[in-house]
N, CA, C and O atoms as a GROMACS GRO file, in nm:
protein
  520
    1UNK      N    1   0.083  -0.118   0.000
    1UNK     CA    2   0.000   0.000   0.000
    1UNK      C    3   0.088   0.125   0.000
    1UNK      O    4   0.198   0.126   0.057
    2UNK      N    5   0.039   0.230  -0.064
    2UNK     CA    6   0.108   0.357  -0.069
    2UNK      C    7   0.022   0.463   0.001
    2UNK      O    8  -0.100   0.450   0.009
    3UNK      N    9   0.087   0.567   0.051
    3UNK     CA   10   0.016   0.685   0.100
    3UNK      C   11   0.098   0.807   0.066
    3UNK      O   12   0.221   0.801   0.057
    4UNK      N   13   0.029   0.918   0.048
    4UNK     CA   14   0.094   1.046   0.024
    4UNK      C   15   0.101   1.117   0.159
    4UNK      O   16  -0.002   1.150   0.218
    5UNK      N   17   0.222   1.142   0.206
    5UNK     CA   18   0.241   1.215   0.331
    5UNK      C   19   0.284   1.356   0.296
    5UNK      O   20   0.379   1.377   0.221
    6UNK      N   21   0.213   1.454   0.353
    6UNK     CA   22   0.250   1.592   0.324
    6UNK      C   23   0.351   1.645   0.424
    6UNK      O   24   0.391   1.575   0.516
    7UNK      N   25   0.390   1.768   0.404
    7UNK     CA   26   0.495   1.829   0.484
    7UNK      C   27   0.459   1.834   0.632
    7UNK      O   28   0.546   1.815   0.718
    8UNK      N   29   0.332   1.860   0.663
    8UNK     CA   30   0.292   1.869   0.804
    8UNK      C   31   0.315   1.737   0.877
    8UNK      O   32   0.360   1.737   0.991
    9UNK      N   33   0.284   1.626   0.812
    9UNK     CA   34   0.302   1.495   0.874
    9UNK      C   35   0.451   1.461   0.887
    9UNK      O   36   0.494   1.409   0.990
   10UNK      N   37   0.527   1.491   0.786
   10UNK     CA   38   0.670   1.462   0.789
   10UNK      C   39   0.740   1.546   0.896
   10UNK      O   40   0.824   1.495   0.970
   11UNK      N   41   0.704   1.674   0.904
   11UNK     CA   42   0.763   1.760   1.007
   11UNK      C   43   0.727   1.713   1.148
   11UNK      O   44   0.809   1.721   1.239
   12UNK      N   45   0.604   1.664   1.166
   12UNK     CA   46   0.564   1.614   1.298
   12UNK      C   47   0.653   1.499   1.342
   12UNK      O   48   0.686   1.488   1.460
   13UNK      N   49   0.691   1.414   1.248
   13UNK     CA   50   0.781   1.302   1.280
   13UNK      C   51   0.921   1.355   1.310
   13UNK      O   52   0.981   1.319   1.411
   14UNK      N   53   0.972   1.441   1.224
   14UNK     CA   54   1.107   1.494   1.241
   14UNK      C   55   1.121   1.568   1.373
   14UNK      O   56   1.221   1.552   1.443
   15UNK      N   57   1.021   1.648   1.407
   15UNK     CA   58   1.028   1.734   1.525
   15UNK      C   59   0.981   1.664   1.653
   15UNK      O   60   0.980   1.725   1.761
   16UNK      N   61   0.941   1.538   1.642
   16UNK     CA   62   0.898   1.464   1.760
   16UNK      C   63   0.771   1.519   1.822
   16UNK      O   64   0.755   1.518   1.944
   17UNK      N   65   0.680   1.566   1.738
   17UNK     CA   66   0.554   1.623   1.788
   17UNK      C   67   0.464   1.513   1.842
   17UNK      O   68   0.492   1.394   1.826
   18UNK      N   69   0.356   1.553   1.906
   18UNK     CA   70   0.265   1.460   1.974
   18UNK      C   71   0.212   1.351   1.880
   18UNK      O   72   0.185   1.239   1.924
   19UNK      N   73   0.195   1.383   1.752
   19UNK     CA   74   0.139   1.288   1.656
   19UNK      C   75   0.242   1.190   1.600
   19UNK      O   76   0.205   1.100   1.523
   20UNK      N   77   0.368   1.204   1.636
   20UNK     CA   78   0.475   1.123   1.578
   20UNK      C   79   0.445   0.974   1.587
   20UNK      O   80   0.451   0.904   1.486
   21UNK      N   81   0.414   0.924   1.706
   21UNK     CA   82   0.393   0.780   1.722
   21UNK      C   83   0.276   0.731   1.640
   21UNK      O   84   0.282   0.622   1.581
   22UNK      N   85   0.168   0.809   1.634
   22UNK     CA   86   0.051   0.770   1.555
   22UNK      C   87   0.085   0.767   1.406
   22UNK      O   88   0.041   0.677   1.334
   23UNK      N   89   0.163   0.864   1.360
   23UNK     CA   90   0.204   0.867   1.219
   23UNK      C   91   0.291   0.747   1.187
   23UNK      O   92   0.272   0.682   1.084
   24UNK      N   93   0.386   0.718   1.273
   24UNK     CA   94   0.472   0.601   1.250
   24UNK      C   95   0.390   0.472   1.250
   24UNK      O   96   0.420   0.380   1.174
   25UNK      N   97   0.289   0.466   1.335
   25UNK     CA   98   0.205   0.347   1.344
   25UNK      C   99   0.125   0.325   1.216
   25UNK      O  100   0.120   0.214   1.163
   26UNK      N  101   0.060   0.432   1.164
   26UNK     CA  102  -0.023   0.414   1.045
   26UNK      C  103   0.058   0.397   0.918
   26UNK      O  104   0.006   0.350   0.817
   27UNK      N  105   0.186   0.435   0.922
   27UNK     CA  106   0.269   0.419   0.801
   27UNK      C  107   0.358   0.294   0.806
   27UNK      O  108   0.435   0.269   0.713
   28UNK      N  109   0.346   0.217   0.912
   28UNK     CA  110   0.425   0.093   0.921
   28UNK      C  111   0.385   0.000   0.806
   28UNK      O  112   0.267  -0.034   0.792
   29UNK      N  113   0.481  -0.041   0.726
   29UNK     CA  114   0.455  -0.129   0.613
   29UNK      C  115   0.395  -0.058   0.492
   29UNK      O  116   0.355  -0.124   0.396
   30UNK      N  117   0.389   0.074   0.496
   30UNK     CA  118   0.331   0.154   0.388
   30UNK      C  119   0.443   0.226   0.315
   30UNK      O  120   0.537   0.274   0.378
   31UNK      N  121   0.434   0.234   0.184
   31UNK     CA  122   0.529   0.311   0.106
   31UNK      C  123   0.483   0.456   0.104
   31UNK      O  124   0.375   0.487   0.054
   32UNK      N  125   0.565   0.544   0.158
   32UNK     CA  126   0.533   0.686   0.159
   32UNK      C  127   0.578   0.747   0.027
   32UNK      O  128   0.692   0.732  -0.015
   33UNK      N  129   0.484   0.816  -0.038
   33UNK     CA  130   0.512   0.881  -0.166
   33UNK      C  131   0.474   1.028  -0.155
   33UNK      O  132   0.401   1.068  -0.065
   34UNK      N  133   0.523   1.107  -0.249
   34UNK     CA  134   0.487   1.248  -0.254
   34UNK      C  135   0.564   1.320  -0.361
   34UNK      O  136   0.656   1.265  -0.422
   35UNK      N  137   0.527   1.445  -0.384
   35UNK     CA  138   0.598   1.525  -0.486
   35UNK      C  139   0.738   1.560  -0.439
   35UNK      O  140   0.764   1.568  -0.319
   36UNK      N  141   0.827   1.580  -0.531
   36UNK     CA  142   0.965   1.616  -0.498
   36UNK      C  143   0.974   1.750  -0.426
   36UNK      O  144   1.076   1.781  -0.366
   37UNK      N  145   0.868   1.828  -0.432
   37UNK     CA  146   0.868   1.958  -0.364
   37UNK      C  147   0.878   1.944  -0.213
   37UNK      O  148   0.906   2.042  -0.144
   38UNK      N  149   0.857   1.825  -0.160
   38UNK     CA  150   0.870   1.802  -0.016
   38UNK      C  151   1.008   1.849   0.032
   38UNK      O  152   1.020   1.909   0.138
   39UNK      N  153   1.109   1.820  -0.046
   39UNK     CA  154   1.246   1.857  -0.009
   39UNK      C  155   1.256   2.007   0.015
   39UNK      O  156   1.313   2.051   0.116
   40UNK      N  157   1.203   2.086  -0.076
   40UNK     CA  158   1.211   2.232  -0.063
   40UNK      C  159   1.121   2.282   0.050
   40UNK      O  160   1.157   2.376   0.120
   41UNK      N  161   1.006   2.219   0.067
   41UNK     CA  162   0.915   2.261   0.174
   41UNK      C  163   0.975   2.234   0.312
   41UNK      O  164   0.958   2.314   0.404
   42UNK      N  165   1.044   2.122   0.326
   42UNK     CA  166   1.109   2.092   0.454
   42UNK      C  167   1.218   2.196   0.481
   42UNK      O  168   1.230   2.247   0.592
   43UNK      N  169   1.297   2.228   0.379
   43UNK     CA  170   1.400   2.330   0.394
   43UNK      C  171   1.340   2.465   0.431
   43UNK      O  172   1.392   2.535   0.517
   44UNK      N  173   1.230   2.501   0.366
   44UNK     CA  174   1.164   2.627   0.396
   44UNK      C  175   1.107   2.627   0.538
   44UNK      O  176   1.114   2.729   0.608
   45UNK      N  177   1.052   2.515   0.582
   45UNK     CA  178   0.998   2.506   0.717
   45UNK      C  179   1.108   2.524   0.821
   45UNK      O  180   1.089   2.594   0.921
   46UNK      N  181   1.222   2.462   0.797
   46UNK     CA  182   1.333   2.479   0.891
   46UNK      C  183   1.383   2.623   0.893
   46UNK      O  184   1.414   2.676   0.999
   47UNK      N  185   1.390   2.687   0.777
   47UNK     CA  186   1.435   2.826   0.776
   47UNK      C  187   1.336   2.916   0.849
   47UNK      O  188   1.375   3.011   0.917
   48UNK      N  189   1.207   2.886   0.836
   48UNK     CA  190   1.105   2.963   0.909
   48UNK      C  191   1.118   2.942   1.060
   48UNK      O  192   1.102   3.037   1.137
   49UNK      N  193   1.145   2.819   1.102
   49UNK     CA  194   1.161   2.791   1.244
   49UNK      C  195   1.284   2.863   1.301
   49UNK      O  196   1.282   2.911   1.414
   50UNK      N  197   1.391   2.869   1.222
   50UNK     CA  198   1.511   2.942   1.264
   50UNK      C  199   1.478   3.091   1.275
   50UNK      O  200   1.514   3.156   1.373
   51UNK      N  201   1.411   3.143   1.174
   51UNK     CA  202   1.376   3.285   1.172
   51UNK      C  203   1.291   3.323   1.294
   51UNK      O  204   1.309   3.431   1.350
   52UNK      N  205   1.200   3.234   1.334
   52UNK     CA  206   1.112   3.261   1.450
   52UNK      C  207   1.178   3.222   1.582
   52UNK      O  208   1.118   3.233   1.689
   53UNK      N  209   1.304   3.177   1.572
   53UNK     CA  210   1.382   3.137   1.690
   53UNK      C  211   1.319   3.019   1.764
   53UNK      O  212   1.334   3.006   1.886
   54UNK      N  213   1.248   2.935   1.690
   54UNK     CA  214   1.192   2.812   1.748
   54UNK      C  215   1.298   2.704   1.760
   54UNK      O  216   1.295   2.622   1.851
   55UNK      N  217   1.394   2.707   1.664
   55UNK     CA  218   1.507   2.615   1.666
   55UNK      C  219   1.632   2.693   1.625
   55UNK      O  220   1.623   2.804   1.572
   56UNK      N  221   1.748   2.632   1.649
   56UNK     CA  222   1.871   2.695   1.602
   56UNK      C  223   1.924   2.618   1.480
   56UNK      O  224   1.865   2.518   1.439
   57UNK      N  225   2.032   2.666   1.424
   57UNK     CA  226   2.087   2.605   1.302
   57UNK      C  227   2.129   2.460   1.325
   57UNK      O  228   2.106   2.376   1.239
   58UNK      N  229   2.190   2.432   1.438
   58UNK     CA  230   2.233   2.294   1.467
   58UNK      C  231   2.113   2.200   1.473
   58UNK      O  232   2.120   2.087   1.425
   59UNK      N  233   2.003   2.247   1.531
   59UNK     CA  234   1.882   2.165   1.537
   59UNK      C  235   1.824   2.144   1.396
   59UNK      O  236   1.773   2.036   1.364
   60UNK      N  237   1.830   2.247   1.314
   60UNK     CA  238   1.783   2.235   1.176
   60UNK      C  239   1.866   2.133   1.099
   60UNK      O  240   1.812   2.051   1.025
   61UNK      N  241   1.998   2.138   1.118
   61UNK     CA  242   2.085   2.041   1.051
   61UNK      C  243   2.050   1.899   1.096
   61UNK      O  244   2.045   1.807   1.014
   62UNK      N  245   2.027   1.882   1.225
   62UNK     CA  246   1.988   1.750   1.276
   62UNK      C  247   1.855   1.705   1.214
   62UNK      O  248   1.839   1.589   1.176
   63UNK      N  249   1.761   1.798   1.206
   63UNK     CA  250   1.631   1.767   1.146
   63UNK      C  251   1.642   1.726   1.000
   63UNK      O  252   1.573   1.634   0.955
   64UNK      N  253   1.729   1.793   0.927
   64UNK     CA  254   1.751   1.756   0.786
   64UNK      C  255   1.809   1.615   0.779
   64UNK      O  256   1.774   1.537   0.690
   65UNK      N  257   1.898   1.582   0.872
   65UNK     CA  258   1.952   1.446   0.877
   65UNK      C  259   1.843   1.343   0.900
   65UNK      O  260   1.843   1.237   0.837
   66UNK      N  261   1.750   1.372   0.990
   66UNK     CA  262   1.637   1.282   1.015
   66UNK      C  263   1.551   1.271   0.889
   66UNK      O  264   1.510   1.162   0.850
   67UNK      N  265   1.525   1.385   0.825
   67UNK     CA  266   1.445   1.385   0.702
   67UNK      C  267   1.505   1.292   0.597
   67UNK      O  268   1.433   1.217   0.532
   68UNK      N  269   1.635   1.297   0.581
   68UNK     CA  270   1.701   1.214   0.479
   68UNK      C  271   1.693   1.064   0.512
   68UNK      O  272   1.717   0.981   0.424
   69UNK      N  273   1.660   1.030   0.633
   69UNK     CA  274   1.644   0.889   0.671
   69UNK      C  275   1.504   0.837   0.643
   69UNK      O  276   1.481   0.716   0.646
   70UNK      N  277   1.409   0.927   0.616
   70UNK     CA  278   1.271   0.886   0.588
   70UNK      C  279   1.263   0.838   0.443
   70UNK      O  280   1.292   0.914   0.351
   71UNK      N  281   1.223   0.713   0.423
   71UNK     CA  282   1.213   0.664   0.285
   71UNK      C  283   1.088   0.718   0.216
   71UNK      O  284   0.975   0.681   0.250
   72UNK      N  285   1.109   0.806   0.121
   72UNK     CA  286   0.998   0.866   0.044
   72UNK      C  287   1.025   0.840  -0.103
   72UNK      O  288   1.135   0.866  -0.153
   73UNK      N  289   0.925   0.790  -0.172
   73UNK     CA  290   0.936   0.773  -0.317
   73UNK      C  291   0.871   0.895  -0.382
   73UNK      O  292   0.752   0.921  -0.364
   74UNK      N  293   0.950   0.968  -0.458
   74UNK     CA  294   0.902   1.092  -0.517
   74UNK      C  295   0.827   1.065  -0.647
   74UNK      O  296   0.870   0.986  -0.731
   75UNK      N  297   0.714   1.133  -0.660
   75UNK     CA  298   0.624   1.118  -0.774
   75UNK      C  299   0.626   1.246  -0.856
   75UNK      O  300   0.620   1.356  -0.801
   76UNK      N  301   0.634   1.231  -0.987
   76UNK     CA  302   0.628   1.348  -1.074
   76UNK      C  303   0.488   1.408  -1.069
   76UNK      O  304   0.389   1.335  -1.070
   77UNK      N  305   0.482   1.538  -1.066
   77UNK     CA  306   0.354   1.610  -1.056
   77UNK      C  307   0.302   1.642  -1.194
   77UNK      O  308   0.378   1.676  -1.285
   78UNK      N  309   0.171   1.632  -1.210
   78UNK     CA  310   0.104   1.682  -1.330
   78UNK      C  311   0.072   1.829  -1.302
   78UNK      O  312  -0.028   1.859  -1.236
   79UNK      N  313   0.156   1.920  -1.351
   79UNK     CA  314   0.143   2.061  -1.317
   79UNK      C  315   0.011   2.121  -1.367
   79UNK      O  316  -0.045   2.208  -1.301
   80UNK      N  317  -0.038   2.076  -1.480
   80UNK     CA  318  -0.165   2.126  -1.531
   80UNK      C  319  -0.277   2.091  -1.434
   80UNK      O  320  -0.360   2.175  -1.400
   81UNK      N  321  -0.280   1.966  -1.390
   81UNK     CA  322  -0.382   1.923  -1.295
   81UNK      C  323  -0.365   1.995  -1.161
   81UNK      O  324  -0.463   2.037  -1.101
   82UNK      N  325  -0.243   2.008  -1.116
   82UNK     CA  326  -0.217   2.074  -0.988
   82UNK      C  327  -0.262   2.220  -0.991
   82UNK      O  328  -0.321   2.269  -0.896
   83UNK      N  329  -0.234   2.289  -1.100
   83UNK     CA  330  -0.277   2.429  -1.111
   83UNK      C  331  -0.428   2.440  -1.120
   83UNK      O  332  -0.487   2.536  -1.069
   84UNK      N  333  -0.492   2.343  -1.184
   84UNK     CA  334  -0.638   2.341  -1.189
   84UNK      C  335  -0.694   2.325  -1.048
   84UNK      O  336  -0.789   2.394  -1.010
   85UNK      N  337  -0.637   2.233  -0.970
   85UNK     CA  338  -0.680   2.214  -0.831
   85UNK      C  339  -0.653   2.340  -0.749
   85UNK      O  340  -0.736   2.380  -0.667
   86UNK      N  341  -0.539   2.403  -0.773
   86UNK     CA  342  -0.503   2.524  -0.702
   86UNK      C  343  -0.607   2.634  -0.727
   86UNK      O  344  -0.650   2.701  -0.633
   87UNK      N  345  -0.646   2.652  -0.851
   87UNK     CA  346  -0.746   2.754  -0.886
   87UNK      C  347  -0.884   2.717  -0.831
   87UNK      O  348  -0.955   2.802  -0.779
   88UNK      N  349  -0.920   2.592  -0.844
   88UNK     CA  350  -1.054   2.547  -0.801
   88UNK      C  351  -1.075   2.564  -0.651
   88UNK      O  352  -1.184   2.602  -0.607
   89UNK      N  353  -0.971   2.536  -0.572
   89UNK     CA  354  -0.986   2.540  -0.427
   89UNK      C  355  -0.915   2.659  -0.361
   89UNK      O  356  -0.910   2.669  -0.239
   90UNK      N  357  -0.860   2.748  -0.444
   90UNK     CA  358  -0.792   2.867  -0.393
   90UNK      C  359  -0.682   2.830  -0.293
   90UNK      O  360  -0.678   2.882  -0.181
   91UNK      N  361  -0.594   2.740  -0.336
   91UNK     CA  362  -0.484   2.694  -0.252
   91UNK      C  363  -0.353   2.714  -0.327
   91UNK      O  364  -0.351   2.735  -0.449
   92UNK      N  365  -0.244   2.707  -0.253
   92UNK     CA  366  -0.112   2.716  -0.316
   92UNK      C  367  -0.086   2.591  -0.400
   92UNK      O  368  -0.137   2.483  -0.370
   93UNK      N  369  -0.007   2.608  -0.503
   93UNK     CA  370   0.030   2.495  -0.588
   93UNK      C  371   0.098   2.386  -0.507
   93UNK      O  372   0.077   2.267  -0.532
   94UNK      N  373   0.180   2.425  -0.408
   94UNK     CA  374   0.249   2.325  -0.326
   94UNK      C  375   0.150   2.230  -0.259
   94UNK      O  376   0.176   2.110  -0.249
   95UNK      N  377   0.037   2.283  -0.212
   95UNK     CA  378  -0.065   2.198  -0.151
   95UNK      C  379  -0.133   2.111  -0.257
   95UNK      O  380  -0.165   1.994  -0.233
   96UNK      N  381  -0.154   2.169  -0.374
   96UNK     CA  382  -0.218   2.094  -0.482
   96UNK      C  383  -0.131   1.979  -0.533
   96UNK      O  384  -0.184   1.879  -0.580
   97UNK      N  385   0.000   1.991  -0.523
   97UNK     CA  386   0.088   1.884  -0.568
   97UNK      C  387   0.059   1.754  -0.492
   97UNK      O  388   0.059   1.646  -0.551
   98UNK      N  389   0.033   1.765  -0.363
   98UNK     CA  390   0.003   1.646  -0.283
   98UNK      C  391  -0.130   1.585  -0.326
   98UNK      O  392  -0.142   1.463  -0.338
   99UNK      N  393  -0.228   1.670  -0.349
   99UNK     CA  394  -0.359   1.621  -0.392
   99UNK      C  395  -0.349   1.554  -0.529
   99UNK      O  396  -0.412   1.450  -0.552
  100UNK      N  397  -0.271   1.612  -0.618
  100UNK     CA  398  -0.250   1.553  -0.750
  100UNK      C  399  -0.189   1.414  -0.738
  100UNK      O  400  -0.231   1.321  -0.806
  101UNK      N  401  -0.090   1.400  -0.650
  101UNK     CA  402  -0.028   1.268  -0.629
  101UNK      C  403  -0.132   1.167  -0.579
  101UNK      O  404  -0.136   1.053  -0.626
  102UNK      N  405  -0.214   1.209  -0.486
  102UNK     CA  406  -0.318   1.120  -0.433
  102UNK      C  407  -0.413   1.074  -0.544
  102UNK      O  408  -0.444   0.956  -0.556
  103UNK      N  409  -0.456   1.169  -0.624
  103UNK     CA  410  -0.552   1.136  -0.730
  103UNK      C  411  -0.490   1.044  -0.835
  103UNK      O  412  -0.552   0.945  -0.875
  104UNK      N  413  -0.369   1.075  -0.878
  104UNK     CA  414  -0.307   0.995  -0.984
  104UNK      C  415  -0.265   0.857  -0.937
  104UNK      O  416  -0.263   0.763  -1.016
  105UNK      N  417  -0.231   0.843  -0.810
  105UNK     CA  418  -0.186   0.714  -0.756
  105UNK      C  419  -0.296   0.642  -0.678
  105UNK      O  420  -0.273   0.534  -0.625
  106UNK      N  421  -0.415   0.702  -0.671
  106UNK     CA  422  -0.527   0.646  -0.593
  106UNK      C  423  -0.480   0.609  -0.452
  106UNK      O  424  -0.508   0.501  -0.401
  107UNK      N  425  -0.407   0.703  -0.392
  107UNK     CA  426  -0.346   0.680  -0.260
  107UNK      C  427  -0.411   0.773  -0.157
  107UNK      O  428  -0.449   0.885  -0.190
  108UNK      N  429  -0.423   0.726  -0.034
  108UNK     CA  430  -0.476   0.812   0.071
  108UNK      C  431  -0.376   0.921   0.109
  108UNK      O  432  -0.256   0.910   0.080
  109UNK      N  433  -0.427   1.024   0.174
  109UNK     CA  434  -0.345   1.138   0.215
  109UNK      C  435  -0.323   1.133   0.366
  109UNK      O  436  -0.416   1.110   0.443
  110UNK      N  437  -0.200   1.154   0.406
  110UNK     CA  438  -0.163   1.167   0.546
  110UNK      C  439  -0.122   1.312   0.567
  110UNK      O  440  -0.016   1.356   0.522
  111UNK      N  441  -0.208   1.387   0.637
  111UNK     CA  442  -0.182   1.528   0.662
  111UNK      C  443  -0.240   1.567   0.797
  111UNK      O  444  -0.337   1.507   0.844
  112UNK      N  445  -0.180   1.666   0.859
  112UNK     CA  446  -0.232   1.722   0.983
  112UNK      C  447  -0.307   1.852   0.955
  112UNK      O  448  -0.363   1.913   1.046
  113UNK      N  449  -0.308   1.894   0.831
  113UNK     CA  450  -0.370   2.019   0.787
  113UNK      C  451  -0.520   1.995   0.763
  113UNK      O  452  -0.557   1.925   0.669
  114UNK      N  453  -0.604   2.054   0.847
  114UNK     CA  454  -0.749   2.033   0.839
  114UNK      C  455  -0.806   2.081   0.706
  114UNK      O  456  -0.890   2.014   0.648
  115UNK      N  457  -0.762   2.197   0.658
  115UNK     CA  458  -0.811   2.247   0.530
  115UNK      C  459  -0.775   2.150   0.417
  115UNK      O  460  -0.857   2.125   0.328
  116UNK      N  461  -0.654   2.098   0.420
  116UNK     CA  462  -0.611   2.002   0.318
  116UNK      C  463  -0.696   1.874   0.326
  116UNK      O  464  -0.731   1.817   0.223
  117UNK      N  465  -0.728   1.831   0.447
  117UNK     CA  466  -0.814   1.714   0.465
  117UNK      C  467  -0.952   1.740   0.405
  117UNK      O  468  -1.007   1.653   0.336
  118UNK      N  469  -1.009   1.857   0.430
  118UNK     CA  470  -1.141   1.891   0.378
  118UNK      C  471  -1.144   1.890   0.226
  118UNK      O  472  -1.237   1.836   0.165
  119UNK      N  473  -1.042   1.948   0.164
  119UNK     CA  474  -1.036   1.950   0.017
  119UNK      C  475  -1.019   1.808  -0.036
  119UNK      O  476  -1.084   1.770  -0.133
  120UNK      N  477  -0.934   1.730   0.028
  120UNK     CA  478  -0.912   1.591  -0.016
  120UNK      C  479  -1.044   1.514  -0.012
  120UNK      O  480  -1.075   1.440  -0.105
  121UNK      N  481  -1.120   1.531   0.094
  121UNK     CA  482  -1.249   1.461   0.105
  121UNK      C  483  -1.343   1.502  -0.008
  121UNK      O  484  -1.413   1.417  -0.064
  122UNK      N  485  -1.344   1.630  -0.044
  122UNK     CA  486  -1.429   1.678  -0.154
  122UNK      C  487  -1.387   1.612  -0.285
  122UNK      O  488  -1.470   1.593  -0.374
  123UNK      N  489  -1.259   1.578  -0.297
  123UNK     CA  490  -1.208   1.514  -0.418
  123UNK      C  491  -1.219   1.361  -0.413
  123UNK      O  492  -1.179   1.292  -0.507
  124UNK      N  493  -1.274   1.308  -0.303
  124UNK     CA  494  -1.288   1.163  -0.290
  124UNK      C  495  -1.161   1.093  -0.249
  124UNK      O  496  -1.148   0.972  -0.266
  125UNK      N  497  -1.066   1.168  -0.194
  125UNK     CA  498  -0.939   1.110  -0.148
  125UNK      C  499  -0.956   1.063  -0.004
  125UNK      O  500  -1.004   1.138   0.082
  126UNK      N  501  -0.917   0.940   0.023
  126UNK     CA  502  -0.920   0.889   0.160
  126UNK      C  503  -0.815   0.959   0.245
  126UNK      O  504  -0.708   0.996   0.196
  127UNK      N  505  -0.847   0.977   0.373
  127UNK     CA  506  -0.756   1.039   0.469
  127UNK      C  507  -0.707   0.932   0.565
  127UNK      O  508  -0.786   0.854   0.618
  128UNK      N  509  -0.577   0.928   0.587
  128UNK     CA  510  -0.522   0.839   0.689
  128UNK      C  511  -0.533   0.911   0.822
  128UNK      O  512  -0.472   1.016   0.842
  129UNK      N  513  -0.612   0.854   0.912
  129UNK     CA  514  -0.638   0.918   1.041
  129UNK      C  515  -0.522   0.895   1.138
  129UNK      O  516  -0.471   0.783   1.150
  130UNK      N  517  -0.483   1.001   1.208
  130UNK     CA  518  -0.384   0.990   1.314
  130UNK      C  519  -0.438   1.051   1.443
  130UNK      O  520  -0.369   1.052   1.545
   0.00000   0.00000   0.00000
């Protein structure tokens, strides 16, 4: 089985947030897939955390090391479809990339983002509950 894990779920694991154990439990034996943009989004999230003084540079480097240990199979995005989803739901293209992956791979979505969950449900995408 495959699932699309978005940045919020991956960051929760990396940062040891309260949902970490639940995410690891539901993804046990599951192939995690997603758009290659995850790499840039994780980098951007760490830079934002540094900017807000939530973490320091050494912690960000450690987090990137943890990220690189997470086995993710990257899926090419259909940019036309993603932009259509972006316009239809008034969301950023980065969010639409995950939805596009779910639709094209008929895979459930693992996200902590409530708005993303709502849009996925409207599109008939299953949500992995944590």
